Every structure is written in structure tokens, then in C-alpha cells.
C-alpha positions in Angstrom: -3.3 21.2 -18.9 -2.1 22.8 -15.9 -5.8 23.2 -15.1 -6.6 19.8 -15.5 -3.2 19.2 -13.1 -4.5 21.0 -10.3 -8.2 19.4 -10.5 -6.1 15.8 -10.4 -4.4 17.5 -7.3 -7.4 17.9 -6.0 -9.3 14.5 -6.6 -11.7 13.8 -3.6 -10.4 10.2 -3.6 -7.0 10.9 -2.8 -8.6 11.8 0.5 -10.4 9.7 0.9 -7.8 7.0 0.1 -6.1 8.6 2.9 -8.3 8.6 5.2 -9.9 5.5 5.1 -6.1 3.5 4.8 -5.2 5.1 8.0 -8.3 4.0 9.6 -8.1 0.7 8.3 -4.2 0.7 9.9 -5.0 2.1 13.3 -8.4 -0.5 13.2 -6.0 -3.4 12.1 -3.6 -2.1 14.8 -5.7 -1.9 17.5 -6.9 -5.9 17.0 -3.8 -7.1 14.9 -1.5 -6.3 17.6 -3.8 -7.3 20.8 -3.8 -3.7 22.3 -7.5 -4.1 23.0 -7.5 -7.7 24.4 -4.9 -7.1 27.1 -6.0 -3.2 27.8 -9.4 -5.2 28.9 -7.6 -7.8 30.4 -9.8 -7.5 34.1 -7.3 -7.1 37.5 -8.5 -10.3 38.9 -7.6 -12.0 35.5 -4.2 -11.1 35.5 -3.7 -11.6 38.8 -4.8 -15.2 38.7 -2.5 -15.7 35.3 0.7 -13.6 36.2 0.4 -13.1 40.3 0.8 -9.2 39.5 -1.5 -5.7 39.2 -2.8 -4.8 36.1 -0.6 -1.6 36.0 2.6 -4.1 36.9 0.9 -6.7 33.8 0.6 -3.4 31.4 4.0 -1.6 32.0 5.4 -5.6 31.1 3.6 -6.2 28.2 3.1 -2.9 26.4 6.7 -1.8 25.3 6.4 -4.8 23.8 3.2 -4.1 21.5 4.2 -0.7 20.9 7.5 -1.9 19.2 8.2 -0.6 16.0 7.9 -4.1 15.0 4.7 -5.6 16.3 3.1 -2.5 15.8 3.6 -2.8 12.1 3.0 -6.5 12.1 -0.4 -5.5 13.9 -1.3 -3.0 11.4 -0.8 -5.0 8.5 -2.4 -8.3 9.8 -6.0 -7.3 8.1 -4.5 -4.4 5.5 -2.5 -6.9 3.6 -5.5 -8.7 2.8 -7.2 -5.5 1.2 -4.2 -3.6 0.3 -4.6 -2.8 -3.8 -8.2 -1.2 -2.9 -6.2 2.0 -1.2 -4.3 3.0 -4.1 -6.8 2.2 -6.6 -9.1 4.7 -5.4 -7.5 7.2 -6.5 -8.4 5.8 -10.5 -11.8 6.2 -10.1 -11.4 10.2 -11.0 -9.4 8.7 -13.8 -12.8 6.7 -14.7 -14.5 10.1 -14.6 -11.8 11.7 -17.2 -12.2 9.2 -19.6 -15.9 9.7 -19.5 -15.8 13.3 -19.3 -12.7 15.1 -20.5 -10.9 13.4 -22.6 -13.4 12.8 -25.2 -13.8 16.3 -25.1 -10.1 17.4 -25.1 -9.3 15.0 -27.5 -9.2 17.3 -30.3 -7.3 20.0 -28.7 -4.5 17.6 -27.9 -1.4 17.2 -30.3 -1.0 13.7 -28.9 -3.9 12.3 -27.3 -2.3 8.7 -27.0 0.6 10.3 -25.2 -1.9 12.5 -22.6 -3.8 9.0 -22.0 -0.2 7.5 -20.8 0.7 10.4 -19.0 -2.7 10.4 -17.1 -2.1 7.0 -16.2 1.3 7.4 -14.6 0.2 10.6 -13.0 -2.9 8.6 -11.4 -0.3 5.7 -10.7 1.7 8.1 -8.7 -1.1 9.3 -6.9 -2.0 5.4 -5.4 1.9 5.3 -4.6 1.5 8.6 -2.2 -1.7 7.5 -0.7 0.4 4.7 0.6 3.3 6.7 1.7 1.3 9.4 3.2 -0.4 7.1 4.8 2.4 4.7 6.3 4.2 8.3 7.6 1.4 9.6 9.3 0.8 6.2 11.1 4.6 6.3 11.5 4.4 10.4 13.5 1.4 8.9 15.5 3.7 6.0 16.7 7.1 7.8 17.2 6.3 9.0 20.4 5.4 5.4 22.1 7.4 3.1 20.1 10.9 1.6 20.2 12.6 -0.8 18.3 12.7 -4.7 20.0 14.9 -6.4 17.3 18.3 -5.4 16.2 17.1 -5.9 12.4 14.2 -6.5 10.5 15.2 -9.5 8.0 16.2 -8.4 4.6 14.2 -4.9 4.4 17.3 -3.0 6.2 19.9 -5.0 4.2 21.0 -1.3 2.6 21.8 0.6 6.2 24.9 -0.3 8.5 25.0 -2.4 10.8 23.0 -2.1 13.8 21.6 1.5 12.0 18.1 0.1 12.5 18.1 -0.8 16.1 19.5 2.9 16.3 17.1 4.7 14.1 14.1 2.5 13.1 11.8 5.6 12.6 14.3 6.3 9.7 14.1 2.9 8.4 10.0 2.6 8.6 9.9 6.2 6.8 12.5 4.7 4.2 10.5 1.9 3.5 7.2 3.7 3.4 8.5 5.7 0.7 10.3 3.0 -1.7 8.7 -0.3 -1.7 5.1 1.0 -0.1 5.2 3.7 -3.0 6.2 1.2 -5.8 3.2 -0.9 -4.2 1.0 1.7 -4.7 2.3 2.9 -8.0 1.9 -0.8 -9.4 -1.9 -1.7 -8.6 -3.0 1.8 -9.4 -1.3 1.8 -12.8 -2.8 -1.8 -13.3 -6.2 -0.2 -12.2 -5.7 3.1 -15.0 -5.3 -0.1 -17.2 -8.2 -2.0 -16.3 -10.0 1.7 -16.6 -9.1 2.3 -20.2 -10.9 -1.4 -20.9 -13.7 -1.4 -19.0 -14.5 1.8 -17.1 -16.4 0.8 -14.3 -15.3 1.1 -10.5 -16.3 -2.4 -9.7 -13.3 -3.6 -12.7 -11.0 -0.5 -11.6 -11.0 -2.0 -8.3 -11.8 -5.5 -8.1 -9.7 -6.4 -11.2 -6.1 -5.6 -9.4 -7.6 -6.9 -5.9 -8.3 -10.0 -7.6 -4.9 -10.3 -9.4 -3.6 -9.9 -5.9 -5.1 -12.9 -4.8 -4.5 -15.3 -7.8 -1.2 -14.3 -8.3 -0.5 -14.8 -4.4 -2.1 -18.1 -4.5 -0.4 -19.5 -7.3 3.0 -18.3 -6.0 1.7 -20.5 -2.8 1.2 -23.3 -4.2 4.7 -22.9 -6.2 6.5 -22.9 -2.9 6.6 -19.1 -2.5 7.4 -18.3 -6.1 8.9 -14.7 -6.0 8.2 -13.2 -9.0 4.2 -13.7 -8.0 4.7 -13.0 -4.2 3.6 -9.2 -4.0 1.9 -10.4 -0.4 5.1 -10.2 0.4 6.1 -7.2 -0.9 3.3 -5.2 1.2 4.9 -7.1 4.3 8.5 -5.9 3.3 9.4 -5.0 7.0 9.1 -8.8 7.6 10.5 -11.1 4.8 14.3 -12.4 4.1 14.4 -10.7 1.0 16.1 -7.0 0.1 14.1 -4.3 -1.1 15.3 -4.8 -4.5 13.9 -8.6 -4.8 10.6 -7.2 -3.3 10.1 -4.7 -6.3 10.3 -7.8 -8.8 6.8 -9.1 -8.6 5.4 -5.3 -8.7 7.9 -4.3 -11.4 6.0 -7.7 -13.3 2.8 -5.7 -12.3 3.9 -2.8 -13.8 5.0 -4.5 -16.8 1.6 -6.3 -17.7 -0.2 -2.6 -17.0 2.2 -1.3 -19.9 1.3 -4.1 -22.4 -2.4 -3.6 -21.5 -2.6 0.2 -22.2 -0.2 -0.1 -25.0 -2.4 -2.8 -26.5 -5.5 -0.4 -26.2 -4.3 2.4 -27.4 -3.2 0.3 -30.6 -6.4 -1.4 -30.9 -9.1 -0.4 -33.8 -11.2 1.1 -31.5 -8.5 2.9 -29.0 -9.3 4.5 -25.8 -11.2 7.3 -26.8 -14.6 6.2 -28.7 
């Protein structure tokens, strides 16, 4: 068991997912925050529209673009649409286990079904780690340049004392990365695991959580922002009026659905390992 745990930690998809997510965060920030647009303005364009030099203009506008709030907003401008793919990537290693490791090792297991459950939880935790680590690294890169532009960020900092955010934005955003964003990564990776034991195919493992995410957000929007289905609001937790507990509800429902899918398959006639 220690050997399989070490192999799971060395999961190549874990590193691919983290590197991919960091890359998308940076690219999304470059375009979503308009950083690239602003620094490529010509001297003549700036003088014609603002009557100042490019250096003066950049000194004025860059602190706004590099603020913690605008930086996170820019980073999630495009990422919010593809968020589920990154935590689900690590589950592709679980897919390989279902095809190779479990069929051969099941005869040595005291309780094969419990091993399947534990594996699902393990990979879901890895999915949460992918998201948290990527955001923490992003915050570390941003920290030397960014300052808080607002006094609060809505409901996400409700659990902190008044004026705590403006004094410690780095701590607040890192807290979000390790709480609601870890839970989001866990939830969608867990759903991917539940899909894998039903249909062990990469297209389904990555695609069904992705489609479910967009479908429930569409239904929620049609219902006027029905909170239990509004998981997109959890992904932009830094920019909503809801606190972390409220934002956890859609993710907990996803986890609940995944548990039901896993248990139904485990107790089905054919089981998980055929």
C-alpha cells in the first residue's frame, strides 16, 4: 500500500495539471487584466487620449492593473470557463489503476471496495492540491507588485476582522486558495473519479464534470442565480457577496452526487472491478 501511495504522489498528471493551470492563469491575466494592451500603447496614442507621456500613463494605470482584486479577476476571466479540466487531469492516473493495478491487486486486498473508495478520495485530494498549489504560486509571483485597491472583497472575507483584508490581502487570498478553491478542486476531481468507475475513458473523465459544471450554471442562471447550482460563483469566490460557507454548498452537492454514483456502482451486480 505504501508503494502505490508513492506512485500516486509521483503521478505525472499532477505536475502537468499544476503547470497547465499556472500557465493558463498567467495567460488569462495578461489578456483579462488588459496588461498586454496597456503596455503596447504607443506614445502618440497616449498623448492624444490623455495628454501625458507613456511613462506617466503607465505609472498611473499599472498599480490599478496589478492590484490584488484586478489581478485575480484577470486571471479568472477565461479560466472560469475551463476550471474543471485541471483538477480532473490527475484522475487520468486513477483511470490507469482501474485498468491495471486494481484487477491484479484485488485478490490481495482485504476489502476491494474500500480500496476503491480510498483511491477516489486520494485522487480528489490531489485535485484540490492542484488548484491550491497553483493559486499559491500565483500569489507568490504577484506579491512583490500588488496592493489592495479595495477595503474588502465582498462576502469572501466575512470571517476576517474589519479592515483585515486591506492590511493583509496576501493572507486573505491564500486563505481562499486553501479553502474554497481546494474544495472546488476536490469536488470536480471526485466527480471525475465517480465517472471513471462507470466509464473508464479519458473523454468521459474530463468531459462529464466539464459539461455538468456548465449545465448546472446554465440552469442556475435560468432560475435567477439559484445558489445550490451556481458552482461558477464558487470559482470566482473573490468577487461575490456570498461567504465561504455559502459558496461551499454547490460544491458539497457535487461531492454528494459523486458519492451516490460511486456507491451505486460498487453495489451494482458487476461492481467496479469486472
